[in-house]
N, C-alpha and C positions, 0 to 999 in steps of 0.2 A: 504494500500500500504506500502511496505517496511517492514523491520523487526525491532526487538527491538533495534538493533544497530544504527538505524537511528534516528536523531533528528527531531522534528517538525520544519517546516520552520518558521523563525522569523516573527513575526507579524509586517509587515511594508508595505509601499506602494509597490504594485507589480512592478512598474517601477523601484523603487530603488532596489528591490530584484533582478530584472533582471540584472541591472548594476553590482550588487555585484557578481552574479553568472556567469556573461558573460565569464570569463576566463575558468571556470570549464566546462561550456557548450561547448565551442570550443574544449576543450580537449576530451570531450566525443564524439565529432563528428570526431575525428581522422584527423583533418586538412582539412576536406572537406567543411567546412562552412566558408564563408567570414565574414568580419566585419558586425556586425548586426546594422541596423538602427532602434533603439527602438522608439516606438511612442505611444501616447495615442490617442485612437480613440473615436470620439463622439458617434459612434453606438455600442460601446462595453459596455455590462452591466454585464459581469461575473466577473469582478475584476482581470482579467488576464492581463499580459503584453504581447504585441505583437511586433514583429519586422520583417523587411524585410532584406533578405540577398541573396547570391548566393550559390548554392550547386555545387560542382565540382565532377563529376563522374570519376572513375579510368581512363577512356579513354580520359579525357580532356574536355569532354562536360560539359556545365554548364546550370543550370536552376534556375529561380527565386523561392525562397521559403519564407514561413512565419514561424516564430518561435513563440511559445506561451508557457507561463508558468505563474503561476502554473495552472494546469487543474484538474478537478475533475475525480474521478475514472471511472465514466460512460463514459464520453467523451473520456478518454484515451483508455478504453477497446474497444469501438466500432470503434474509428478511427483506432486503431491498427488492429482489426479483419478484417475490411473491406478494409483497404487501405495500409497496410505496404508492401512496394515494395523493391525488390533488384534493383541494377542498371540495370540489364538485363530486369527486369519486368516493369520498369518504362514506357518506351516508348510503350510497348505492352498493357498497362493498361489504355489507353486513354478513354475507355468507362465506367470506374467505376462510379457509381452514387454518390460516396463520394470522398473526397480528397485523393490523393496518399500521403503516408507518407514515408519519407526517413530515419528518425531517431526518437528516443524517449526513454523514460525510466520513471521509477517511483521513482528514487532517483537521487539527484544531489548535489554534494559537501557534502555528508554525511547527507543531509536533506531528509526527507520523502516528496518528491515533484515530481509530474508528469509533464512531458514536452514533446513536440514533434516538429518536423520539417516537415511541409507539403508543397505541391506544392503551388505556389503563383498564384492567379487568376487575370487576368488583368481587369481593368475597375471596374464597380460597380455591385451590385446585380441586378437581373432582374426586380425589382419593377417598374422602369419607363416603361418597355415594356408593362405592364398591361394597361397603359394609351394610348397606340398607337391604331390607327384604326384596325390593325391586331393583337391586343393583345390576341386574343383567342389562338393563337399559343403558346404564352408564358405560358398561363394558362394550356393548355394541356401538354406542355413539363414539367412543374413543377409537375403535377400529374403523368406523365409518369415516372419521376425520382423517385417519391415516391414509385410507384409500383415496379420499378427495385430495389429500396432499400429494400422493403419488401421481394422480391424474393431472393436477394443475402444474406441478413441477415439470412433468414430462412434456406438457404443452409449451411451457415457457422456454425450456432449454433441453435439447436432445441429450441423452445419456452419453456423454463423450469422454468419460474418464474411466480408468481401470479401477477395479475394486481394491480395497486395502488388503495387503498381504497379511497372513497370519502364520506364525511359526508354530504349527500344531504339534510338530515333533518335540519341540522344546517345551511347550506347555504340558504335553503328556508326560514327559520325563519329570518335570517339576511336580506334576500331580502324583506320580508314584512315590517320589521322594517325600513329599509332604504327607502322604497317607501313612508312611512308616514312622515319621518323626514328629507329627503334630497330634498324636493321641486321638486320631479319628476313631469314632465308633465303627465297628466292622472293618477294621484295618485290612484284614486278609481278603475280605470280599472286594474291597476297593482295589487292592493290588492286583488281584486276578482279573477284575473287570477292565481296568485300564490296560493291563498287559494284552488282553484280547483285542482291544481297540488298536494298540500299537502294531500288533501282528497284521491287522487289516487296514492299516492307515493308507497304504498306497491305493488300495481299491476305493476307500472312502473318499480320499482326496480326488481321485480321478472322476468320481461322480460329482462331487461338490464343485470342482473347478471347471467342469464342463457346463455349468449352469449358464443360462442366458443372463447377460447384464443389461437389463432394460428398465430399471427402476431407480429413481432417486429415493433412497431410503431415509427416513427421518433419523434413525440411528439411536434414539433415546426415548422410545415410545413407552410411556408409563403414565398413570393418572396424575402424578405430581407435575407433569408437564402439559396438563390440559386444564383449561378454564372455560367459563361461559361468559359471553358478552352480556352487558347490561340489557335487560329486557328479554333475554332468552328464557324460555321455559322448557321444562323437560318434555313438553309435548312436541318439540321440534328438534331436529338435529342441530345441536348447539355447541359442540365441543370445538375449541380452537387450540391448536398445538403450539406450544412455546418452545424456546431454546433450540435454535436451528444450528447449533455449533457442530453437531456430529452428522449432518447430512452427507451422504456419500453414495456413490454408484454401487449398485448391487442387485440382488433379487429380492422381490417383495417378501418372501418367506422370512427374511432376516428380521424385519420389523415384527411380524407376527410371532416369531419364536422369541424375540427379545421380551415381548410382553408375557408370553406364556411362561418363560423361564422364571420370571420374578415371582410367580405364584405356584411353583412346583411344591413348595411346602405348605401352601394354604390355598389349594385349588378351589375350595368352596367359595372363595371371593370372586371367582370367575362365573359363578352361578350357572354352570353348565355350558357356558359359551366357549367354544373351541376356537382360539384366535386364528389358527391356520385355515380351517375350513370356512369360518365366517368371513375372513378376509377374501378368500377365493370366491365365495358367493358374491360378495359386493363388487369385486373386480369384474366378474363376468357380467353383472348387471350394468356396469358402466362401460362395457366394451373394452376393458383392459386385458392384456394377455395374462393367462394363468399358467400355461404349459401343462401338457398332459401328465408329466412326471413329477408334479409339484409335491405329491405326497411322499414319494421316495426321497426327493431332495430335502424335504422337511425332516424326514427321519434321519437322514445322514447328518444334517446339521445338529439335530437334537442329540444324537449320539456323541458327536464331537464336543458339544457344549457340556453335556453331562459328565463326560470323562475328564474334562478339565476343571471341574468344580474344586477338587482338592488343591489345585494350583493356586487358588485364590482364598484358601481357607482362613487366612488372616483377616480378610475383609468380609467374606461371605460364608462364614463357618457355622451358621446356626444349625444345631443338630437336626432339626426338623427338615430344613432345606437340604442338607447334605444327604440325609437318609432318603428323601424323596428322589433326589438326583440319582443315587445309587440304584434304587429300585427301577427307575425309569431306564437307566442304562442297561441293566440286566435284562429287562423286558424287551427293549427296542433292538439291541444289536442282533439277536437271533432272527429277528423279522426281516433283516436285510439279506437278501439272497446273495450268495457269492460262491 
């Protein structure tokens, strides 16, 4: 981002940086941005500063906005591509699956630093809705938003990048080591299950790496990254996906399985909704490609992900989750013909 005339942003706390650049930011917004209430959020992990403010349209209307800086190039690119709106477009863009963006840039105060002003969402993410008796609607709406994201992203930009590489061999080696040295329950079962995956790794990777790369995946699909716009009701499709920093080229089953994996240890919170099959159904309804072999692809990816769970035991080592992953691995691998 930026050119050689721009300086790197100073290395300091993002909140302090935001305070320092506040006057420059207001100038860049041509007087349409009110005073910003900067805050530090417990749920934010990206190191950016965020603040709430009001945005004034030329006709005098106002709307609540969120200001964020600094942001990475991927998040800036996709937020801009999918959501940048003029004053006239803002009200007519209520159905966008990503935040509407009112202002932004890749330079601020002479620094090579990306920032944006996006619509503010009331309330909290949809996570608590998953725990309600009728939580299946929230699950389905989240998947629906992901499919709409896939559709719109693909229309705006062809999938012209290679997928991210994964060193599955290294991850599986670490998984076996961790299963021996981190006191995992069912240590021997884990060791045997991962060893079987290692023996079939070449075949598994030949299947996975032959997948069609035809989707811009969100990359971080979970209910904590979804909110509802003001005025939305649960009677309509109202989920909006946030945090586009991990958007990448891939196959749509990656998003479906990312969501599924988070609930391996608490599958009841999906309320019987199967993310892969439900996403496939919605994609067919929208005329998006599904691929005849998507169930096998999903099974291959599921096996690889489950086998690598011990590799991340320091961060994702809840006994209920690791036990569910082990049972899924032992059940799924024999179902893959070889």
